[in-house]
PLY file of the C-alpha trace (Angstrom):
ply
format ascii 1.0
element vertex 82
property float x
property float y
property float z
element edge 81
property int vertex1
property int vertex2
end_header
-10.02 -8.87 24.96
-11.41 -10.97 22.97
-9.83 -13.85 20.55
-11.56 -11.51 17.46
-9.89 -8.45 18.55
-6.67 -10.28 18.95
-6.51 -11.92 15.73
-7.74 -8.41 14.17
-5.13 -6.46 16.09
-2.26 -8.94 14.47
-4.10 -8.32 11.30
-3.88 -4.54 11.64
-0.08 -4.63 12.47
0.52 -6.68 9.44
-1.21 -4.48 7.12
0.48 -1.50 9.06
4.21 -2.91 8.19
3.12 -3.89 4.52
2.30 -0.38 3.97
5.24 0.95 5.75
7.47 -0.88 3.58
5.40 -0.63 0.60
5.73 3.20 0.61
9.54 2.79 1.40
10.15 0.83 -1.68
8.22 3.61 -3.79
9.74 6.39 -5.87
9.23 10.13 -5.70
6.60 11.17 -8.26
8.86 15.03 -8.86
9.03 14.87 -12.61
11.63 17.68 -12.74
14.73 15.73 -12.63
13.14 12.79 -15.34
13.10 15.79 -17.65
17.21 16.66 -17.15
17.90 12.86 -16.85
15.99 12.25 -20.67
13.62 9.78 -19.18
10.23 10.00 -21.22
6.89 7.94 -21.46
7.52 7.11 -25.11
10.65 4.11 -23.87
9.79 0.93 -23.27
9.42 1.56 -19.70
7.69 3.98 -19.91
4.63 2.22 -22.26
4.97 -0.53 -19.98
4.73 1.18 -16.47
1.89 -1.23 -15.25
4.27 -4.11 -15.13
6.89 -2.59 -13.02
7.92 -3.02 -9.79
6.51 0.79 -9.06
3.46 -0.08 -9.91
3.37 -3.36 -7.96
4.32 -0.90 -5.10
1.39 1.07 -5.63
-1.22 -1.72 -5.65
0.02 -3.26 -2.91
0.20 0.24 -0.93
-3.82 1.01 -2.32
-4.90 -2.76 -1.41
-3.21 -3.18 2.29
-4.93 0.16 3.02
-8.04 -1.26 2.07
-7.68 -4.16 4.18
-6.22 -1.99 7.34
-9.46 0.21 7.13
-11.98 -2.79 6.51
-10.30 -4.73 9.57
-9.81 -1.83 11.85
-13.71 -0.90 11.31
-14.48 -5.04 11.45
-13.14 -4.74 15.03
-14.70 -2.13 16.06
-18.08 -2.75 15.24
-17.70 -6.53 16.47
-16.14 -5.55 19.72
-18.58 -2.74 20.63
-21.58 -5.09 20.01
-19.92 -7.53 22.91
0 1
1 2
2 3
3 4
4 5
5 6
6 7
7 8
8 9
9 10
10 11
11 12
12 13
13 14
14 15
15 16
16 17
17 18
18 19
19 20
20 21
21 22
22 23
23 24
24 25
25 26
26 27
27 28
28 29
29 30
30 31
31 32
32 33
33 34
34 35
35 36
36 37
37 38
38 39
39 40
40 41
41 42
42 43
43 44
44 45
45 46
46 47
47 48
48 49
49 50
50 51
51 52
52 53
53 54
54 55
55 56
56 57
57 58
58 59
59 60
60 61
61 62
62 63
63 64
64 65
65 66
66 67
67 68
68 69
69 70
70 71
71 72
72 73
73 74
74 75
75 76
76 77
77 78
78 79
79 80
80 81
């Protein structure tokens, strides 16, 4: 194994752990119980969803997933040329 494969593997594992943790912190998307509890989009929290922890976890998941795929492909193509 080359140094690039080892470093890439470590980055891939870190991305995988970040994805798992971020997904576990996210709330479900089910809207059925929200109607019963009185939650609506006209509240302060509904209008500022992009600033909440939920929105942050969605962004973290998205970027970690992109990094995971990019690093995996980069390590594959670099190691296949050696």
